[in-house]
C-alpha positions as CSV (number, residue, x, y, z in Angstrom):
1,X,0.0,0.0,0.0
2,X,1.2,3.4,-0.7
3,X,1.5,6.1,1.9
4,X,0.0,9.5,1.5
5,X,2.3,12.5,1.5
6,X,1.9,16.3,0.9
7,X,2.9,15.9,-2.8
8,X,1.1,12.6,-3.4
9,X,2.0,9.0,-2.5
10,X,4.3,6.3,-3.9
11,X,3.7,2.6,-4.3
12,X,6.0,-0.3,-5.2
13,X,4.4,-2.6,-7.8
14,X,6.6,-5.5,-8.6
15,X,10.1,-4.0,-9.3
16,X,8.8,-0.5,-10.3
17,X,8.0,2.6,-8.2
18,X,4.8,4.4,-9.1
19,X,3.6,7.8,-7.8
20,X,0.1,9.1,-7.5
21,X,-1.4,12.6,-6.8
22,X,-4.8,14.2,-6.9
23,X,-5.6,16.9,-9.5
24,X,-8.8,18.9,-9.8
25,X,-10.0,19.5,-13.3
26,X,-13.0,20.9,-15.1
27,X,-14.9,18.3,-17.1
28,X,-15.3,19.7,-20.6
29,X,-18.6,17.9,-21.1
30,X,-20.4,18.5,-17.9
31,X,-18.4,21.7,-17.0
32,X,-18.3,20.5,-13.4
33,X,-15.3,20.1,-11.1
34,X,-13.9,16.6,-10.6
35,X,-10.8,15.1,-9.0
36,X,-8.5,12.9,-11.1
37,X,-5.9,10.7,-9.6
38,X,-2.8,10.9,-11.8
39,X,-0.3,7.9,-11.9
40,X,3.3,8.4,-13.1
41,X,6.0,5.8,-13.4
42,X,9.0,6.9,-11.3
43,X,11.7,4.2,-11.9
44,X,12.9,0.8,-10.9
45,X,13.5,-0.3,-7.3
46,X,17.1,-1.1,-8.1
47,X,17.8,2.6,-8.7
48,X,15.4,4.4,-6.3
49,X,14.8,4.0,-2.6
50,X,11.5,5.0,-1.2
51,X,12.6,8.4,-0.3
52,X,14.1,8.8,-3.7
53,X,10.8,7.8,-5.3
54,X,9.1,10.4,-3.2
55,X,11.5,13.1,-4.4
56,X,11.0,12.0,-8.0
57,X,7.3,12.2,-7.5
58,X,7.7,15.7,-6.0
59,X,9.6,16.8,-9.0
60,X,7.1,15.3,-11.4
61,X,4.2,17.0,-9.6
62,X,6.0,20.3,-9.8
63,X,6.5,19.7,-13.6
64,X,2.9,18.9,-14.3
65,X,1.2,21.4,-12.0
66,X,3.6,24.3,-12.1
67,X,4.4,24.3,-8.4
68,X,7.5,26.3,-7.4
69,X,9.6,24.0,-5.2
70,X,12.6,26.3,-4.8
71,X,11.1,29.7,-4.5
72,X,10.2,31.7,-1.4
73,X,6.5,30.7,-1.5
74,X,5.3,27.1,-1.9
75,X,2.7,27.0,-4.7
76,X,0.4,24.0,-4.6
77,X,-2.9,22.9,-6.0
78,X,-4.8,25.0,-3.4
79,X,-4.0,28.2,-5.4
80,X,-7.3,28.8,-7.3
81,X,-7.7,31.2,-10.3
82,X,-10.0,33.4,-8.3
83,X,-7.6,33.7,-5.3
84,X,-4.7,34.5,-7.5
85,X,-6.6,37.2,-9.5
86,X,-8.0,38.9,-6.4
87,X,-4.9,38.7,-4.2
88,X,-2.0,38.8,-6.6
89,X,-3.2,40.2,-9.9
90,X,-5.5,43.1,-8.9
91,X,-3.2,44.6,-6.3
92,X,-0.5,44.9,-9.0
93,X,-2.7,46.3,-11.8
94,X,-4.7,48.8,-9.7
95,X,-1.7,51.1,-9.7
96,X,-1.8,51.3,-13.5
97,X,-5.6,52.0,-13.7
98,X,-7.5,55.1,-12.7
99,X,-10.1,54.5,-10.0
100,X,-13.1,54.5,-12.3
101,X,-11.3,52.4,-14.9
102,X,-10.2,49.9,-12.2
103,X,-13.8,49.4,-11.1
104,X,-14.9,48.6,-14.7
105,X,-12.0,46.3,-15.4
106,X,-12.3,44.4,-12.1
107,X,-16.0,44.1,-12.5
108,X,-15.6,42.7,-16.1
109,X,-12.9,40.2,-15.0
110,X,-15.1,39.1,-12.1
111,X,-18.1,38.5,-14.4
112,X,-16.4,37.1,-17.5
113,X,-13.5,35.1,-16.0
114,X,-13.7,34.5,-12.3
115,X,-17.3,33.6,-12.6
116,X,-16.2,30.7,-14.8
117,X,-12.8,29.6,-13.5
118,X,-12.7,31.1,-10.0
119,X,-12.8,27.8,-8.0
120,X,-10.4,25.9,-10.3
121,X,-6.7,25.5,-9.4
122,X,-4.5,27.5,-11.7
123,X,-2.6,24.4,-12.9
124,X,-5.8,22.6,-13.9
125,X,-6.8,25.3,-16.5
126,X,-5.6,24.4,-20.0
127,X,-5.8,26.1,-23.4
128,X,-8.9,24.0,-24.5
129,X,-10.9,25.3,-21.5
130,X,-9.9,28.9,-22.1
131,X,-10.5,28.8,-25.9
132,X,-14.0,27.2,-25.5
133,X,-14.9,29.9,-23.0
134,X,-13.7,32.7,-25.2
135,X,-15.7,31.2,-28.1
136,X,-18.8,31.2,-25.9
137,X,-18.2,34.8,-25.0
138,X,-18.1,35.6,-28.7
139,X,-21.7,34.2,-29.0
140,X,-23.0,36.6,-26.3
141,X,-21.0,39.8,-26.4
142,X,-19.6,42.4,-28.7
143,X,-16.1,41.9,-30.2
144,X,-14.5,44.5,-27.9
145,X,-15.5,42.6,-24.8
146,X,-14.3,39.3,-26.2
147,X,-10.9,40.8,-27.1
148,X,-10.7,42.4,-23.7
149,X,-11.4,39.0,-22.0
150,X,-8.6,37.3,-24.1
151,X,-6.3,40.2,-23.2
152,X,-7.1,39.9,-19.5
153,X,-6.5,36.1,-19.6
154,X,-3.1,36.5,-21.2
155,X,-2.1,39.2,-18.7
156,X,-3.3,37.1,-15.7
157,X,-1.4,33.9,-16.7
158,X,1.6,35.9,-17.7
159,X,1.7,37.3,-14.2
160,X,1.1,33.8,-12.7
161,X,4.3,32.6,-14.5
162,X,6.2,35.7,-13.5
163,X,5.3,35.1,-9.8
164,X,6.2,31.4,-10.2
165,X,2.8,29.9,-9.7
166,X,3.0,28.2,-13.1
167,X,5.6,26.9,-15.5
168,X,3.6,26.8,-18.7
169,X,1.4,29.5,-20.2
170,X,-2.0,28.0,-21.4
171,X,-2.8,31.3,-23.2
172,X,0.2,31.3,-25.5
173,X,-1.9,30.1,-28.5
174,X,-5.2,31.5,-27.3
175,X,-7.0,32.9,-30.4
176,X,-9.7,35.5,-31.0
177,X,-12.7,33.8,-32.5
178,X,-13.5,34.6,-36.1
179,X,-17.3,34.6,-35.5
180,X,-17.2,38.0,-33.7
181,X,-20.2,40.2,-33.9
182,X,-19.7,43.0,-36.5
183,X,-19.0,46.4,-35.0
184,X,-21.5,49.3,-35.4
185,X,-19.9,51.4,-38.2
186,X,-22.9,53.7,-38.9
187,X,-22.1,57.2,-40.2
188,X,-24.4,60.0,-41.3
189,X,-24.7,61.8,-44.6
190,X,-24.4,65.6,-44.8
191,X,-28.1,65.8,-45.6
192,X,-28.9,64.0,-42.3
193,X,-26.6,66.3,-40.3
194,X,-28.3,69.3,-41.9
195,X,-31.7,67.9,-40.9
196,X,-30.6,67.4,-37.3
197,X,-29.4,70.9,-37.0
198,X,-32.5,72.3,-38.7
199,X,-34.8,70.5,-36.3
200,X,-32.9,71.1,-33.0
201,X,-33.7,73.8,-30.6
202,X,-31.4,76.8,-30.5
203,X,-29.4,75.5,-27.5
204,X,-29.2,72.0,-28.9
205,X,-28.3,73.3,-32.4
206,X,-25.3,75.2,-31.0
207,X,-24.3,72.4,-28.7
208,X,-24.4,69.9,-31.6
209,X,-22.7,72.0,-34.1
210,X,-19.9,72.7,-31.6
211,X,-19.6,68.9,-31.1
212,X,-19.7,68.2,-34.8
213,X,-17.2,70.8,-35.7
214,X,-14.7,70.1,-32.9
215,X,-15.4,66.4,-32.6
216,X,-15.7,66.7,-28.8
217,X,-16.4,63.7,-26.6
218,X,-19.5,64.1,-24.5
219,X,-17.4,64.0,-21.3
220,X,-15.6,67.1,-22.6
221,X,-18.6,68.9,-24.1
222,X,-21.0,69.0,-21.2
223,X,-18.5,70.5,-18.7
224,X,-17.4,73.4,-20.9
225,X,-17.4,76.6,-18.8
226,X,-17.2,80.1,-20.0
227,X,-13.7,80.4,-18.8
228,X,-12.8,77.9,-21.5
229,X,-13.7,80.4,-24.2
230,X,-11.3,83.3,-24.8
231,X,-14.1,85.3,-26.7
232,X,-12.1,84.8,-29.9
233,X,-11.1,81.6,-31.7
234,X,-9.8,79.3,-29.0
235,X,-11.5,76.9,-26.7
236,X,-9.5,75.3,-23.8
237,X,-10.5,71.8,-22.6
238,X,-9.4,71.5,-19.0
239,X,-11.7,68.9,-17.4
240,X,-14.0,66.1,-18.2
241,X,-17.0,64.3,-16.5
242,X,-17.4,60.6,-15.8
243,X,-20.3,59.1,-13.9
244,X,-21.3,62.6,-12.8
245,X,-17.8,63.3,-11.3
246,X,-15.8,66.1,-12.8
247,X,-12.1,65.2,-13.3
248,X,-9.1,67.4,-14.1
249,X,-7.9,64.9,-16.8
250,X,-9.1,63.4,-20.0
251,X,-9.4,60.0,-21.7
252,X,-5.9,60.2,-23.1
253,X,-2.9,62.6,-22.7
254,X,-3.9,64.5,-25.8
255,X,-7.6,64.8,-24.9
256,X,-7.2,68.1,-23.0
257,X,-5.7,71.3,-24.5
258,X,-6.7,74.0,-26.9
259,X,-8.9,73.6,-30.0
260,X,-9.5,76.1,-32.8
261,X,-12.9,77.7,-33.4
262,X,-13.9,78.9,-36.8
263,X,-15.0,82.6,-37.0
264,X,-18.7,81.8,-37.4
265,X,-18.8,79.4,-34.5
266,X,-16.9,81.8,-32.3
267,X,-19.4,84.5,-33.2
268,X,-22.4,82.2,-32.3
269,X,-20.8,81.4,-29.0
270,X,-20.5,85.1,-28.2
271,X,-24.1,85.6,-29.0
272,X,-25.1,82.7,-26.8
273,X,-22.9,84.1,-24.0
274,X,-24.7,87.4,-24.2
275,X,-28.0,85.7,-23.7
276,X,-26.8,83.4,-20.9
277,X,-28.4,84.1,-17.5
278,X,-25.0,83.5,-15.9
279,X,-21.9,84.2,-18.1
280,X,-19.5,84.1,-15.2
281,X,-16.2,82.2,-15.8
282,X,-17.1,79.2,-13.6
283,X,-20.6,78.8,-15.1
284,X,-21.3,76.0,-17.6
285,X,-21.9,77.0,-21.3
286,X,-24.9,74.6,-21.5
287,X,-26.3,74.3,-18.0
288,X,-29.3,72.3,-16.9
289,X,-32.3,73.7,-15.1
290,X,-30.4,74.1,-11.8
291,X,-27.3,75.6,-13.4
292,X,-25.2,72.4,-13.2
293,X,-23.9,70.4,-16.1
294,X,-26.1,68.3,-18.4
295,X,-26.1,64.5,-17.9
296,X,-25.0,62.6,-21.0
297,X,-27.5,59.8,-20.6
298,X,-30.4,62.1,-20.1
299,X,-29.4,64.2,-23.1
300,X,-29.1,61.1,-25.2
301,X,-32.6,59.9,-24.4
302,X,-34.4,63.2,-24.1
303,X,-32.9,65.0,-27.1
304,X,-31.0,62.7,-29.5
305,X,-33.3,59.7,-29.5
306,X,-36.5,61.8,-30.2
307,X,-34.6,63.6,-33.0
308,X,-33.5,60.3,-34.5
309,X,-37.1,59.0,-34.4
310,X,-38.6,62.1,-35.9
311,X,-36.1,62.2,-38.8
312,X,-36.0,58.5,-39.4
313,X,-32.3,58.1,-38.5
314,X,-31.6,54.5,-37.3
315,X,-29.1,55.6,-34.6
316,X,-28.0,59.0,-33.2
317,X,-25.5,59.4,-30.4
318,X,-22.2,61.1,-29.9
319,X,-20.2,58.1,-31.0
320,X,-22.0,58.1,-34.4
321,X,-21.4,61.9,-34.7
322,X,-17.7,61.5,-33.9
323,X,-17.3,58.7,-36.4
324,X,-19.2,60.7,-39.0
325,X,-17.0,63.7,-38.7
326,X,-13.8,61.6,-38.9
327,X,-15.1,60.0,-42.1
328,X,-16.5,63.0,-43.8
329,X,-13.3,64.9,-43.1
330,X,-11.0,62.5,-44.9
331,X,-11.4,64.4,-48.2
332,X,-10.5,67.7,-46.3
333,X,-7.3,66.7,-44.6
334,X,-4.8,63.9,-44.0
335,X,-5.1,61.1,-41.4
336,X,-2.7,63.0,-39.2
337,X,-4.9,66.1,-39.4
338,X,-8.0,64.1,-38.4
339,X,-6.0,62.4,-35.6
340,X,-5.0,65.7,-34.2
341,X,-8.6,66.9,-34.6
342,X,-10.0,63.9,-32.7
343,X,-7.1,64.1,-30.3
344,X,-6.3,60.4,-30.5
345,X,-3.1,59.1,-29.1
346,X,-2.5,56.8,-32.2
347,X,-3.3,57.3,-35.8
348,X,-4.3,53.7,-36.1
349,X,-7.3,54.4,-33.9
350,X,-8.4,57.2,-36.1
351,X,-7.9,55.3,-39.4
352,X,-9.2,51.8,-38.3
353,X,-11.9,52.6,-35.8
354,X,-13.4,56.0,-36.8
355,X,-12.7,56.7,-40.5
356,X,-15.0,54.6,-42.8
357,X,-14.8,54.2,-46.5
358,X,-17.0,56.5,-48.6
359,X,-18.3,54.6,-51.7
360,X,-18.4,57.7,-53.9
361,X,-14.8,58.4,-52.9
362,X,-13.7,54.9,-53.7
363,X,-15.5,55.1,-57.1
364,X,-13.7,58.4,-57.9
365,X,-10.4,56.9,-56.9
366,X,-10.9,53.8,-59.2
367,X,-12.0,56.1,-62.1
368,X,-8.9,58.3,-61.6
369,X,-6.7,55.2,-61.6
370,X,-8.3,54.0,-64.9
371,X,-7.8,57.4,-66.5
372,X,-4.2,57.5,-65.5
373,X,-3.6,54.1,-67.0
374,X,-5.3,55.0,-70.2
375,X,-3.3,58.2,-70.4
376,X,-0.1,56.2,-70.2
377,X,-1.4,54.0,-73.0
378,X,-2.2,57.0,-75.2
379,X,1.1,58.6,-74.7
380,X,2.8,55.3,-75.6
381,X,0.8,55.0,-78.8
382,X,1.6,58.6,-79.8
383,X,5.3,57.9,-79.1
384,X,5.2,54.7,-81.2
385,X,3.5,56.5,-84.1
386,X,6.1,59.3,-84.1
387,X,8.9,56.8,-84.0
388,X,7.5,54.8,-86.9
389,X,6.8,57.9,-89.0
390,X,10.4,59.1,-88.5
391,X,11.8,55.8,-90.0
392,X,9.4,55.6,-92.9
393,X,10.1,57.1,-96.4
394,X,8.4,60.5,-96.9
395,X,6.0,59.1,-99.5
396,X,4.9,56.3,-97.1
397,X,3.6,58.6,-94.3
398,X,0.0,58.1,-93.5
399,X,-2.4,60.2,-95.5
400,X,-4.2,61.3,-92.4
401,X,-1.1,63.1,-91.2
402,X,-0.8,65.0,-94.6
403,X,-4.5,65.7,-94.5
404,X,-4.0,67.4,-91.1
405,X,-1.5,69.8,-92.6
406,X,-3.8,71.0,-95.4
407,X,-4.8,74.7,-94.9
408,X,-1.8,75.5,-92.6
409,X,0.3,78.5,-93.5
410,X,2.9,77.9,-96.2
411,X,1.6,74.4,-97.1
412,X,0.2,73.4,-100.5
413,X,-0.4,69.8,-101.5
414,X,1.7,68.6,-104.5
415,X,1.4,65.8,-106.9
416,X,4.3,63.8,-108.4
417,X,4.5,62.7,-112.0
418,X,6.5,59.9,-113.5
């Protein structure tokens, strides 16, 4: 009979030592936890004593489960995914996240990952289990959430290896499913933008045209104060709002700063300021009924949604407007210009996530390419004709060329006689 030890037990069967240890795994069919007893062959009795067999088993357990047998902390099968994330991963990452961002990320990890793997030991989670779970997430959620879940998994297991809880990374070949839900890429035409402005109230028209022209995020737009406006052509973005909390920072490092106002828009803001009941520097440009800032959610449902329903526009929100302006501006400036206008940290975000292809622009480009190709062909034909004519005898030149010269100054057709 084998004797139980902390790292399993060993048993002599005939002339061979065998080791056994328990391992908790997730059954892929029933998705329930079960305990497997793993058996490994350690070596012959002639080469291993019982203590040597135990040491061999200990090393084999470490190899298969990722236990750290030489580090400062003993890692064993009691280390669950949930314990590691809450006690070893979150404390390290929270310093890199802003408080509001940390709440969102931790909540999403709790729901999408810990809810599934929380009770399982780290070493029992393999790539098959992770990939099937990511595939299931793709059936329920948008592609951004699926990509974030994969990114969190890779980060968590990378940290587990770094802290010597694991030896092998099960997320190394973890893939993003191909059956992701398509992203919403809706943009508006100029005619729709004109209709929106025409049917909006005076306050909403000015607020929306300011947002459309400057491509402001709603978190920046609704906390604009009169001190942000220099009464000329500059608007200074100095704060944002998130979950009804005003913050002295923006979404990215480039979010806050100065933006240029066209003359006409600056003039409209001056008129609006002259009519404002409180134009003091700390007052909001577009206050609510009590003088505070407007709530983004309320504005979306009380103003934008009724406008969209009235005008027959499928969807109208600030994300659609921002994407529309990035797309419609692509014929008015370079990608770098639009990136600076939207105040993105990377041009890839501007080009890949916001700027959409315009069918008429693509058709014009294809037509221009065809004309350039045809122009090159015509120039080649003309060059070939001139070269051939230069090598032919004078009498063999095409009649059409001679005909073209009739009537020109100093030219008279002649006939030759034999």
